[in-house]
TORMI-146326 format. One record per residue (C-alpha): y, z, x; residue number from 1; residue in three letters. Coordinates in steps of 0.1 Angstrom, whole numbers, m for minus. Layout:
<atom><y>Y</y><z>Z</z><x>X</x><i>NUM</i><aa>ala</aa></atom>
...
// end
This chain:
<atom><y>743</y><z>366</z><x>596</x><i>1</i><aa>met</aa></atom>
<atom><y>742</y><z>378</z><x>561</x><i>2</i><aa>leu</aa></atom>
<atom><y>734</y><z>355</z><x>532</x><i>3</i><aa>arg</aa></atom>
<atom><y>739</y><z>367</z><x>498</x><i>4</i><aa>val</aa></atom>
<atom><y>738</y><z>343</z><x>466</x><i>5</i><aa>asp</aa></atom>
<atom><y>728</y><z>364</z><x>436</x><i>6</i><aa>val</aa></atom>
<atom><y>731</y><z>370</z><x>400</x><i>7</i><aa>val</aa></atom>
<atom><y>731</y><z>405</z><x>380</x><i>8</i><aa>lys</aa></atom>
<atom><y>734</y><z>413</z><x>345</x><i>9</i><aa>gln</aa></atom>
<atom><y>746</y><z>449</z><x>342</x><i>10</i><aa>leu</aa></atom>
<atom><y>752</y><z>457</z><x>307</x><i>11</i><aa>gly</aa></atom>
<atom><y>782</y><z>438</z><x>297</x><i>12</i><aa>glu</aa></atom>
<atom><y>793</y><z>432</z><x>332</x><i>13</i><aa>phe</aa></atom>
<atom><y>782</y><z>402</z><x>349</x><i>14</i><aa>ser</aa></atom>
<atom><y>782</y><z>398</z><x>388</x><i>15</i><aa>leu</aa></atom>
<atom><y>775</y><z>365</z><x>402</x><i>16</i><aa>gln</aa></atom>
<atom><y>783</y><z>361</z><x>442</x><i>17</i><aa>ala</aa></atom>
<atom><y>773</y><z>339</z><x>467</x><i>18</i><aa>ala</aa></atom>
<atom><y>788</y><z>340</z><x>509</x><i>19</i><aa>phe</aa></atom>
<atom><y>774</y><z>335</z><x>542</x><i>20</i><aa>thr</aa></atom>
<atom><y>791</y><z>361</z><x>567</x><i>21</i><aa>ser</aa></atom>
<atom><y>788</y><z>361</z><x>604</x><i>22</i><aa>glu</aa></atom>
<atom><y>816</y><z>385</z><x>609</x><i>23</i><aa>gly</aa></atom>
<atom><y>814</y><z>416</z><x>628</x><i>24</i><aa>arg</aa></atom>
<atom><y>830</y><z>436</z><x>598</x><i>25</i><aa>val</aa></atom>
<atom><y>823</y><z>419</z><x>564</x><i>26</i><aa>thr</aa></atom>
<atom><y>850</y><z>435</z><x>537</x><i>27</i><aa>gly</aa></atom>
<atom><y>843</y><z>435</z><x>503</x><i>28</i><aa>leu</aa></atom>
<atom><y>877</y><z>436</z><x>487</x><i>29</i><aa>phe</aa></atom>
<atom><y>886</y><z>444</z><x>452</x><i>30</i><aa>gly</aa></atom>
<atom><y>896</y><z>463</z><x>424</x><i>31</i><aa>ala</aa></atom>
<atom><y>874</y><z>494</z><x>409</x><i>32</i><aa>ser</aa></atom>
<atom><y>847</y><z>476</z><x>386</x><i>33</i><aa>gly</aa></atom>
<atom><y>849</y><z>445</z><x>407</x><i>34</i><aa>ala</aa></atom>
<atom><y>816</y><z>444</z><x>415</x><i>35</i><aa>gly</aa></atom>
<atom><y>813</y><z>459</z><x>450</x><i>36</i><aa>lys</aa></atom>
<atom><y>795</y><z>485</z><x>447</x><i>37</i><aa>thr</aa></atom>
<atom><y>770</y><z>468</z><x>425</x><i>38</i><aa>ser</aa></atom>
<atom><y>766</y><z>441</z><x>451</x><i>39</i><aa>leu</aa></atom>
<atom><y>762</y><z>463</z><x>482</x><i>40</i><aa>ile</aa></atom>
<atom><y>732</y><z>485</z><x>458</x><i>41</i><aa>gly</aa></atom>
<atom><y>716</y><z>449</z><x>463</x><i>42</i><aa>met</aa></atom>
<atom><y>717</y><z>441</z><x>498</x><i>43</i><aa>ile</aa></atom>
<atom><y>706</y><z>479</z><x>504</x><i>44</i><aa>ala</aa></atom>
<atom><y>674</y><z>469</z><x>477</x><i>45</i><aa>gly</aa></atom>
<atom><y>684</y><z>496</z><x>453</x><i>46</i><aa>leu</aa></atom>
<atom><y>694</y><z>470</z><x>430</x><i>47</i><aa>leu</aa></atom>
<atom><y>672</y><z>440</z><x>420</x><i>48</i><aa>arg</aa></atom>
<atom><y>690</y><z>404</z><x>417</x><i>49</i><aa>pro</aa></atom>
<atom><y>679</y><z>387</z><x>382</x><i>50</i><aa>asp</aa></atom>
<atom><y>681</y><z>356</z><x>403</x><i>51</i><aa>arg</aa></atom>
<atom><y>690</y><z>346</z><x>436</x><i>52</i><aa>gly</aa></atom>
<atom><y>687</y><z>351</z><x>475</x><i>53</i><aa>val</aa></atom>
<atom><y>698</y><z>379</z><x>503</x><i>54</i><aa>ile</aa></atom>
<atom><y>685</y><z>373</z><x>535</x><i>55</i><aa>ser</aa></atom>
<atom><y>697</y><z>388</z><x>573</x><i>56</i><aa>ile</aa></atom>
<atom><y>696</y><z>366</z><x>603</x><i>57</i><aa>asp</aa></atom>
<atom><y>670</y><z>344</z><x>582</x><i>58</i><aa>gly</aa></atom>
<atom><y>650</y><z>373</z><x>569</x><i>59</i><aa>glu</aa></atom>
<atom><y>647</y><z>371</z><x>536</x><i>60</i><aa>val</aa></atom>
<atom><y>650</y><z>404</z><x>519</x><i>61</i><aa>leu</aa></atom>
<atom><y>652</y><z>391</z><x>480</x><i>62</i><aa>asp</aa></atom>
<atom><y>642</y><z>359</z><x>467</x><i>63</i><aa>asp</aa></atom>
<atom><y>635</y><z>358</z><x>431</x><i>64</i><aa>thr</aa></atom>
<atom><y>619</y><z>325</z><x>430</x><i>65</i><aa>ser</aa></atom>
<atom><y>596</y><z>337</z><x>453</x><i>66</i><aa>met</aa></atom>
<atom><y>589</y><z>370</z><x>440</x><i>67</i><aa>arg</aa></atom>
<atom><y>599</y><z>387</z><x>471</x><i>68</i><aa>ile</aa></atom>
<atom><y>616</y><z>419</z><x>472</x><i>69</i><aa>his</aa></atom>
<atom><y>614</y><z>442</z><x>502</x><i>70</i><aa>val</aa></atom>
<atom><y>622</y><z>481</z><x>496</x><i>71</i><aa>pro</aa></atom>
<atom><y>651</y><z>500</z><x>506</x><i>72</i><aa>pro</aa></atom>
<atom><y>633</y><z>518</z><x>533</x><i>73</i><aa>his</aa></atom>
<atom><y>616</y><z>486</z><x>550</x><i>74</i><aa>arg</aa></atom>
<atom><y>651</y><z>471</z><x>553</x><i>75</i><aa>arg</aa></atom>
<atom><y>668</y><z>488</z><x>581</x><i>76</i><aa>arg</aa></atom>
<atom><y>698</y><z>489</z><x>569</x><i>77</i><aa>ile</aa></atom>
<atom><y>721</y><z>518</z><x>575</x><i>78</i><aa>gly</aa></atom>
<atom><y>743</y><z>529</z><x>540</x><i>79</i><aa>tyr</aa></atom>
<atom><y>773</y><z>558</z><x>544</x><i>80</i><aa>val</aa></atom>
<atom><y>784</y><z>569</z><x>509</x><i>81</i><aa>phe</aa></atom>
<atom><y>824</y><z>581</z><x>502</x><i>82</i><aa>gln</aa></atom>
<atom><y>811</y><z>619</z><x>501</x><i>83</i><aa>asp</aa></atom>
<atom><y>791</y><z>616</z><x>533</x><i>84</i><aa>ala</aa></atom>
<atom><y>760</y><z>633</z><x>517</x><i>85</i><aa>arg</aa></atom>
<atom><y>751</y><z>657</z><x>546</x><i>86</i><aa>leu</aa></atom>
<atom><y>722</y><z>681</z><x>540</x><i>87</i><aa>phe</aa></atom>
<atom><y>745</y><z>714</z><x>539</x><i>88</i><aa>pro</aa></atom>
<atom><y>712</y><z>737</z><x>554</x><i>89</i><aa>his</aa></atom>
<atom><y>710</y><z>715</z><x>584</x><i>90</i><aa>leu</aa></atom>
<atom><y>731</y><z>720</z><x>611</x><i>91</i><aa>ser</aa></atom>
<atom><y>749</y><z>689</z><x>624</x><i>92</i><aa>val</aa></atom>
<atom><y>724</y><z>681</z><x>652</x><i>93</i><aa>ala</aa></atom>
<atom><y>696</y><z>682</z><x>625</x><i>94</i><aa>gln</aa></atom>
<atom><y>717</y><z>655</z><x>602</x><i>95</i><aa>asn</aa></atom>
<atom><y>720</y><z>634</z><x>631</x><i>96</i><aa>leu</aa></atom>
<atom><y>686</y><z>635</z><x>636</x><i>97</i><aa>asp</aa></atom>
<atom><y>672</y><z>632</z><x>598</x><i>98</i><aa>tyr</aa></atom>
<atom><y>675</y><z>593</z><x>600</x><i>99</i><aa>gly</aa></atom>
<atom><y>658</y><z>587</z><x>630</x><i>100</i><aa>arg</aa></atom>
<atom><y>626</y><z>612</z><x>617</x><i>101</i><aa>arg</aa></atom>
<atom><y>625</y><z>599</z><x>580</x><i>102</i><aa>met</aa></atom>
<atom><y>621</y><z>562</z><x>598</x><i>103</i><aa>asn</aa></atom>
<atom><y>595</y><z>578</z><x>619</x><i>104</i><aa>arg</aa></atom>
<atom><y>614</y><z>566</z><x>654</x><i>105</i><aa>leu</aa></atom>
<atom><y>609</y><z>575</z><x>689</x><i>106</i><aa>ala</aa></atom>
<atom><y>634</y><z>600</z><x>706</x><i>107</i><aa>asp</aa></atom>
<atom><y>663</y><z>581</z><x>721</x><i>108</i><aa>asp</aa></atom>
<atom><y>683</y><z>608</z><x>740</x><i>109</i><aa>pro</aa></atom>
<atom><y>706</y><z>579</z><x>758</x><i>110</i><aa>ala</aa></atom>
<atom><y>714</y><z>561</z><x>720</x><i>111</i><aa>gln</aa></atom>
<atom><y>720</y><z>598</z><x>705</x><i>112</i><aa>arg</aa></atom>
<atom><y>747</y><z>610</z><x>733</x><i>113</i><aa>ala</aa></atom>
<atom><y>762</y><z>570</z><x>730</x><i>114</i><aa>arg</aa></atom>
<atom><y>770</y><z>576</z><x>695</x><i>115</i><aa>val</aa></atom>
<atom><y>779</y><z>614</z><x>697</x><i>116</i><aa>thr</aa></atom>
<atom><y>804</y><z>600</z><x>724</x><i>117</i><aa>asp</aa></atom>
<atom><y>811</y><z>572</z><x>703</x><i>118</i><aa>leu</aa></atom>
<atom><y>822</y><z>591</z><x>673</x><i>119</i><aa>leu</aa></atom>
<atom><y>834</y><z>626</z><x>693</x><i>120</i><aa>asp</aa></atom>
<atom><y>810</y><z>650</z><x>674</x><i>121</i><aa>ile</aa></atom>
<atom><y>794</y><z>662</z><x>704</x><i>122</i><aa>gly</aa></atom>
<atom><y>814</y><z>695</z><x>697</x><i>123</i><aa>ser</aa></atom>
<atom><y>804</y><z>703</z><x>662</x><i>124</i><aa>leu</aa></atom>
<atom><y>768</y><z>698</z><x>668</x><i>125</i><aa>leu</aa></atom>
<atom><y>761</y><z>734</z><x>664</x><i>126</i><aa>asp</aa></atom>
<atom><y>782</y><z>735</z><x>629</x><i>127</i><aa>arg</aa></atom>
<atom><y>769</y><z>730</z><x>592</x><i>128</i><aa>arg</aa></atom>
<atom><y>785</y><z>708</z><x>569</x><i>129</i><aa>pro</aa></atom>
<atom><y>803</y><z>734</z><x>550</x><i>130</i><aa>gly</aa></atom>
<atom><y>824</y><z>743</z><x>583</x><i>131</i><aa>gln</aa></atom>
<atom><y>835</y><z>702</z><x>589</x><i>132</i><aa>leu</aa></atom>
<atom><y>869</y><z>688</z><x>575</x><i>133</i><aa>ser</aa></atom>
<atom><y>860</y><z>658</z><x>554</x><i>134</i><aa>gly</aa></atom>
<atom><y>869</y><z>635</z><x>583</x><i>135</i><aa>gly</aa></atom>
<atom><y>843</y><z>652</z><x>606</x><i>136</i><aa>glu</aa></atom>
<atom><y>813</y><z>647</z><x>583</x><i>137</i><aa>arg</aa></atom>
<atom><y>820</y><z>613</z><x>574</x><i>138</i><aa>gln</aa></atom>
<atom><y>819</y><z>607</z><x>615</x><i>139</i><aa>arg</aa></atom>
<atom><y>785</y><z>624</z><x>610</x><i>140</i><aa>val</aa></atom>
<atom><y>773</y><z>605</z><x>584</x><i>141</i><aa>ala</aa></atom>
<atom><y>779</y><z>577</z><x>607</x><i>142</i><aa>leu</aa></atom>
<atom><y>767</y><z>587</z><x>637</x><i>143</i><aa>gly</aa></atom>
<atom><y>731</y><z>597</z><x>613</x><i>144</i><aa>arg</aa></atom>
<atom><y>733</y><z>561</z><x>600</x><i>145</i><aa>ala</aa></atom>
<atom><y>736</y><z>546</z><x>635</x><i>146</i><aa>leu</aa></atom>
<atom><y>711</y><z>568</z><x>647</x><i>147</i><aa>leu</aa></atom>
<atom><y>682</y><z>555</z><x>623</x><i>148</i><aa>ser</aa></atom>
<atom><y>689</y><z>521</z><x>644</x><i>149</i><aa>lys</aa></atom>
<atom><y>699</y><z>498</z><x>615</x><i>150</i><aa>pro</aa></atom>
<atom><y>701</y><z>460</z><x>618</x><i>151</i><aa>arg</aa></atom>
<atom><y>734</y><z>459</z><x>588</x><i>152</i><aa>leu</aa></atom>
<atom><y>754</y><z>489</z><x>583</x><i>153</i><aa>leu</aa></atom>
<atom><y>767</y><z>495</z><x>547</x><i>154</i><aa>leu</aa></atom>
<atom><y>798</y><z>515</z><x>541</x><i>155</i><aa>leu</aa></atom>
<atom><y>810</y><z>523</z><x>503</x><i>156</i><aa>asp</aa></atom>
<atom><y>847</y><z>536</z><x>507</x><i>157</i><aa>glu</aa></atom>
<atom><y>837</y><z>559</z><x>534</x><i>158</i><aa>pro</aa></atom>
<atom><y>876</y><z>571</z><x>536</x><i>159</i><aa>leu</aa></atom>
<atom><y>882</y><z>569</z><x>499</x><i>160</i><aa>gly</aa></atom>
<atom><y>878</y><z>604</z><x>490</x><i>161</i><aa>ser</aa></atom>
<atom><y>898</y><z>616</z><x>522</x><i>162</i><aa>leu</aa></atom>
<atom><y>936</y><z>622</z><x>522</x><i>163</i><aa>asp</aa></atom>
<atom><y>963</y><z>601</z><x>542</x><i>164</i><aa>glu</aa></atom>
<atom><y>957</y><z>623</z><x>572</x><i>165</i><aa>gly</aa></atom>
<atom><y>920</y><z>624</z><x>575</x><i>166</i><aa>arg</aa></atom>
<atom><y>920</y><z>584</z><x>569</x><i>167</i><aa>lys</aa></atom>
<atom><y>945</y><z>581</z><x>599</x><i>168</i><aa>thr</aa></atom>
<atom><y>918</y><z>603</z><x>619</x><i>169</i><aa>glu</aa></atom>
<atom><y>892</y><z>584</z><x>610</x><i>170</i><aa>ile</aa></atom>
<atom><y>902</y><z>550</z><x>613</x><i>171</i><aa>leu</aa></atom>
<atom><y>902</y><z>549</z><x>655</x><i>172</i><aa>pro</aa></atom>
<atom><y>862</y><z>555</z><x>652</x><i>173</i><aa>tyr</aa></atom>
<atom><y>857</y><z>529</z><x>628</x><i>174</i><aa>leu</aa></atom>
<atom><y>878</y><z>505</z><x>648</x><i>175</i><aa>val</aa></atom>
<atom><y>861</y><z>513</z><x>678</x><i>176</i><aa>arg</aa></atom>
<atom><y>825</y><z>512</z><x>664</x><i>177</i><aa>leu</aa></atom>
<atom><y>834</y><z>480</z><x>652</x><i>178</i><aa>arg</aa></atom>
<atom><y>845</y><z>468</z><x>686</x><i>179</i><aa>asp</aa></atom>
<atom><y>816</y><z>490</z><x>707</x><i>180</i><aa>glu</aa></atom>
<atom><y>785</y><z>491</z><x>683</x><i>181</i><aa>ala</aa></atom>
<atom><y>762</y><z>456</z><x>683</x><i>182</i><aa>ser</aa></atom>
<atom><y>755</y><z>469</z><x>644</x><i>183</i><aa>thr</aa></atom>
<atom><y>770</y><z>444</z><x>618</x><i>184</i><aa>pro</aa></atom>
<atom><y>788</y><z>463</z><x>591</x><i>185</i><aa>met</aa></atom>
<atom><y>797</y><z>451</z><x>556</x><i>186</i><aa>val</aa></atom>
<atom><y>828</y><z>478</z><x>545</x><i>187</i><aa>tyr</aa></atom>
<atom><y>837</y><z>482</z><x>507</x><i>188</i><aa>val</aa></atom>
<atom><y>873</y><z>490</z><x>500</x><i>189</i><aa>ser</aa></atom>
<atom><y>900</y><z>484</z><x>475</x><i>190</i><aa>his</aa></atom>
<atom><y>928</y><z>495</z><x>505</x><i>191</i><aa>asp</aa></atom>
<atom><y>942</y><z>462</z><x>518</x><i>192</i><aa>ala</aa></atom>
<atom><y>956</y><z>478</z><x>548</x><i>193</i><aa>ala</aa></atom>
<atom><y>920</y><z>494</z><x>558</x><i>194</i><aa>glu</aa></atom>
<atom><y>902</y><z>460</z><x>557</x><i>195</i><aa>leu</aa></atom>
<atom><y>932</y><z>444</z><x>582</x><i>196</i><aa>arg</aa></atom>
<atom><y>928</y><z>468</z><x>608</x><i>197</i><aa>gln</aa></atom>
<atom><y>887</y><z>466</z><x>603</x><i>198</i><aa>leu</aa></atom>
<atom><y>875</y><z>437</z><x>590</x><i>199</i><aa>ala</aa></atom>
<atom><y>870</y><z>402</z><x>605</x><i>200</i><aa>thr</aa></atom>
<atom><y>858</y><z>384</z><x>571</x><i>201</i><aa>gln</aa></atom>
<atom><y>871</y><z>390</z><x>535</x><i>202</i><aa>ile</aa></atom>
<atom><y>851</y><z>390</z><x>504</x><i>203</i><aa>val</aa></atom>
<atom><y>875</y><z>391</z><x>475</x><i>204</i><aa>met</aa></atom>
<atom><y>859</y><z>400</z><x>439</x><i>205</i><aa>leu</aa></atom>
<atom><y>873</y><z>399</z><x>409</x><i>206</i><aa>arg</aa></atom>
<atom><y>858</y><z>406</z><x>375</x><i>207</i><aa>his</aa></atom>
<atom><y>824</y><z>398</z><x>392</x><i>208</i><aa>gly</aa></atom>
<atom><y>829</y><z>369</z><x>407</x><i>209</i><aa>arg</aa></atom>
<atom><y>843</y><z>357</z><x>441</x><i>210</i><aa>val</aa></atom>
<atom><y>877</y><z>348</z><x>442</x><i>211</i><aa>thr</aa></atom>
<atom><y>883</y><z>341</z><x>480</x><i>212</i><aa>ala</aa></atom>
<atom><y>860</y><z>341</z><x>517</x><i>213</i><aa>phe</aa></atom>
<atom><y>876</y><z>337</z><x>550</x><i>214</i><aa>gly</aa></atom>
<atom><y>896</y><z>359</z><x>576</x><i>215</i><aa>gly</aa></atom>
<atom><y>919</y><z>388</z><x>570</x><i>216</i><aa>val</aa></atom>
<atom><y>944</y><z>360</z><x>562</x><i>217</i><aa>lys</aa></atom>
<atom><y>927</y><z>361</z><x>526</x><i>218</i><aa>val</aa></atom>
<atom><y>945</y><z>394</z><x>520</x><i>219</i><aa>leu</aa></atom>
<atom><y>981</y><z>380</z><x>530</x><i>220</i><aa>ser</aa></atom>
<atom><y>1009</y><z>394</z><x>507</x><i>221</i><aa>gly</aa></atom>
<atom><y>982</y><z>420</z><x>492</x><i>222</i><aa>thr</aa></atom>
<atom><y>987</y><z>456</z><x>486</x><i>223</i><aa>asp</aa></atom>
<atom><y>961</y><z>465</z><x>460</x><i>224</i><aa>ser</aa></atom>
<atom><y>936</y><z>444</z><x>438</x><i>225</i><aa>pro</aa></atom>
<atom><y>951</y><z>432</z><x>406</x><i>226</i><aa>ala</aa></atom>
// end
């Protein structure tokens, strides 16, 4: 369960968001500038709320009244960015192993095989990122995040830089990840069609405020955020 109740002032922009989600995929939906990336930045620990609380499964990550702020590297949260951010000088196999090594986790060949199969990237292991398509790079970025064994996975517009063909290619893998992996996700998007396919709960943001929260029905009649 993810609980968020935060306030953050960023220049002239004010973010005030409160929700509690038990969904396998919590979709953060809103236009550019609605506060989606700032919100997941706080969940990740990259931004500190001015006031409020963030907790996962009852463990407090931020509580400003108690002066609690767990640093990002201790939160066990995976983060997948829009541009994949793979290391160009490393092979796919080495990129996949990076998160595990950085978190000082024991090697788990069975888990690596499961993730490689889940994302269909076994044939890419010896390649460098420059030899991959955009969709393949995102699948590798997902695999790297999963192999760090996070308790929550944050995906910030992971299809945003892909053309329609690549989006169609990678969406089934995201659905499979939702259905077969045990890691809950927070998925940021301004694309209602994506969230209808992937999300189990929706947080709708507008100008830094939560305007709706619930199942995908809250997206009814929505093609793009106003």
